[in-house]
N, C-alpha and C positions, 0 to 999 in steps of 0.2 A: 504494500500500500504506500502511495506517495506520501512523503513527509512534508509538512509545512511548519514554519516557525511563526505561529500566530500569537498575538496577544489577545486574550479573551476579554472583550469589553462589554459583552452582553450576557445577562443572566447572572445568577449566583450559583457557584459550585456548592453543592450540598455535601457536607462532610458526614460520612456514614461510618459508624463503628463496625468493625469486623466481628464484634462479639455477638453471641447468640442471645436469644430471649431470656435465658436463665429460668429460674423456678420461683422467684419471689420478686416483689416490687411494690411500689407505692402508687401505681396507676389507678385509674378509676374503675377498672374491671376487677373481677374476681376469678378464681380458678376452682375447678372441680376435678379431682383426681389428677392434679398437676397439669391439666390441659388448659390452654388459654380460653378465655371468654372473649369472643371476637366482637368487634364493633366497627361501624362504618363512619367515615368522615367524607363529606361531599361538599365541594365548592363549585363555582362556575369554571374552574380551571383544572380540576382533578377529582378523581375518586380514589379513596384509600381504604384498605382493610387493615385494621389494627388489632393487636391482641389485647388482652385484659390489662396489660401494663402500658398501654398507649404506644407500643412499638409497632412500627410499620411492617406488615408482611409484604404487601405490594402496593404500589401507587401508579395509577395510570394518569399521565399528564396530558391535558388537551387544551392548553392555552392558545386561543385563536390568534394571538399576536406572534406566536413562535412557530406556527405551522407544525406538521409532523407529530402526531400523537406518539407517546413513548412510555415505557415502563421504567421507572426508577424512583425509589429503591425497589429492587426485586429480591426478596429474601426467601430462603428455604423455610419449611415448617419449623425447624429448630431456631431460625432467626439469623442465619448467616447471609450476608449480602453478596449478590452475584454480579451486580452491574456497576458500571462507571458512567457518569454523566458529564458530557462536555469536557473531556481532558484537554490539557493545553496542546498536546501534539495534534489532536484532531477535534476541535471544539464542536464539530457537527455530529460527533458520535454521541448517541443518546441512550445508553443502556441497552434496551431491547426495543427496536423500532423498525419501521419500513420506510424506505426511500428509493425512488428511481434515481439513476445516475444521470441519464441524458435523454431528453425527449426532443427530437428534431433539432439537435445541436445545442440545446439550452441545458445548462447545468442545474439539476435539481438536488444534488448531493451536498457539495461543499457550500458553506454558508459564509456570507460576509460577516467577519467578527464584529464589525461596528454596529450592525443592526440585527444579527442573529438569524437571518433568513437567507435563502439562496436566491439566485437570479430567477430560476423557475420556482414558482410558489406552489406549495402543497397546503392549500388553505382549508382549515376546518370550518365547515359551514354550519353544522348542527350536530348535537350530541344527545342521544337518548339512553337512559340508564334504567336497568331493571335489577334490583337487589333482592336476592332470595333469602328465605329464612335459614337455609343451611350455610349461608355466607358464600354461596356461589354468586356469579353476576353475569349479566349480559349487557354489553354496551354496543350501541350502533352509532357509527360516525359517518357523516357525509363529508367528503373531501373533494375539493376542486383543484386540479392541476392546471396552473395558468401561466401563460407567457405574456408579460406586459398587460395584464388584466384580461386577456382573452383565454377562456377555458379551452383546454385541449382534451382533457379526460375528466370525467366525474367518477367517483368511487363511493360505493356503499360498503363499509367495513363493519362486519359483525365480529365482536370479540367475546368469547365465552370462557369464563374462568371458573374452574371447578372448586368445590368446597375443600378447604384445607383440614377439615376436622378429622382427627384420629388417623392421620396418614403421614407417611414419610415423603410424600410428594403431592404436587397438584399440577394441573395442566391449564394451558392457555391455547384456545383454538382461534385461529384467524380465518375468516371467510371473507374474501375480497372480490367484489364484483365491479369491474371497470367498464364504463361505457365510453367508446371512442367518438369524439366530437369532430375531429379533423384527421385527414390522412396523416399518419405519423410513423416515425421509427423510434423504437425503444433501443437504447444503445448504452455501451459502457466502453471504457478504455480497453482496447484489445490486450488480453493477457499474454505474458511471455510464451506460454505454451503454444500459442497460435501466432507467434512472431511479433507480439506487441511489447509493451513496456513491462518491467519487472513487477510493478505493483498492480497491474491491470487485472480486472476480472470480477469486481464486486458491485453489487446492487441488489436491492430487494430487502427481505426480512433479515435483519442483522443483529448481532449480539456483541457488545464490547464488555469484557469481563472486568470485574473489580480488581484493583491493584492490591487488595488484601488477600489474594489467592496466590498460592505457590504450587510447585510440583504438578504442573498441568499435564494432563494426558488426553489426547484426542483419539476417539474411537469411532469407527463407522460400521455400517451394515455389512460391508464386504469383509470386515475383519482387520482393516488397516488400523494400526495403533502407532501413535507418534507423540514423542515428548521433546523433539528437537526443534530448533528454530526453523521456520518455514514461511515462505510467502508464495501463495498460489494453491498448490495441490491440484484442484480442477478435475477430479475424478467423479464419475456419476455415483451417487449414493442415495439410498432410501432415507437415511438419517445420519446425523453426526452428533456425537456427545462430547462435551468437554467436562471432565471431572478434575477437581483440584483440591489441594489441602488448604484449609483455612490457616493463615499465618498465625503462629503463636499457639496453635492447638493441635490436637490429633484428629480433628474432624475433617471428613471429606464431603464435598458438595458438588453438584453438577447441574448442567443444563443441556438438554437435547432438543434439536430441531428436526422434525419429521417432515419430509416432502410427502405430497399426496399423489396417489396414482391417477387422480382426476386432473392433475395439473398438466398443462402443455409441457412437452419435452421431458416428462418424467422418465427416469429420475434425473434431477438436476445435478450438475457438477457443484461441489462445495468448494468455496474459497476460504483459505485460512491465512491469517496474518498473525504470526506468533514469534516473540522473542523473549527468552527467559528474563524475568526481572524488569521487563519493559512494557509489553502489551500482549493481549490475547483477544482475537476477534475472529468470528467466522460467520458465513452466510451461505444458504443454498442459492446459487447464482443462476437464475433462469436464463440469463443472457451471456453466460460465460463462453459458450461455443459460437455465439454470433448474435447479431441484432434481430429484432422482431419487428416486421412491418405490419401495420394494422390500418384498415380502411375506416373511414367515417361510417358510423352506424354499427360497427362490429362490437363485440363484447369480449372481455378477457376475464376468466374466473380463476382465482388462486385460493388454495387452502393449505394451511400449515398447522401443525401441532407443536407446541413447546412444552416440554416436561421439565419442571423444576424439582430437584430431588436432593434429599440428604443422603449421605453415604455413597458407596460405589454400587453401580448397577452392571450386571452381566449383560452380554449381548442377547442372551435368551430373554432376560427380563425386559430389556429395551424393545426387543422385537414385538413384544406383546402389545405395544402401543401403536404399531404401524397402521392398524385399521381404525380410522376415526372419521 
């Protein structure tokens, strides 16, 4: 991934502890059998699920002035944070988020650090929230992808988050329906594997890992296992998992992104950008092997499943989540 020396002038970096939820505290909630009592916190910019000690489990941010909805913090059921928000090396990285790279030659990925949004806008038009009694949730977002105020694509995104109660994991499902308003090309910087630049190949649903994690290991559906520095990869996989150790503890945590058989070009190549002690990022890259041309009036449907888990998961355990 290309490096930029940017000064972050927009937004506030949230400092997130790497510590878990623990077993006692002075928050407003109470516990039964050492299990958190969950509660919701909702504003016009975010929806948050907290445990009984007012510690965030997950937060979905949808500030209309910042574009691009994203999850941060995103914690495991035990309370360990997985995500990094707007790091100095890439201030457009937003924990767990979706972004196109290039639409008709306009950049929708990298953002101007002075204003916090990209040249191509991913504007949040409306948000609908359904909070369920078991503390699962369904959020519907309407997003408009615009160039100089002219819509190119509209998206209806449905995000379904499972209940975290009595489990070592929970899931986040993305159902994305894109309506094409103009003839266009979805593109990204050509990866080195196809004769392009070293850092090329990323776009779509993406994950930037917290810097409180160490001893990373990437695992895929084909059995590939990697803990070495890498930029690229680019092999087709049904899923990819990153499991890592929480700094200063003996706990392991992880996040898996599953591609869907219903997606075009399934299975997608996965792009990885990893350097020990510096950064960890990966994405199922729909456009890794080439651009996608779409005509006005066409639709594009994408589905992904994200698994947030405590502990290590075997390939057999992860494969059980493939059908969603």
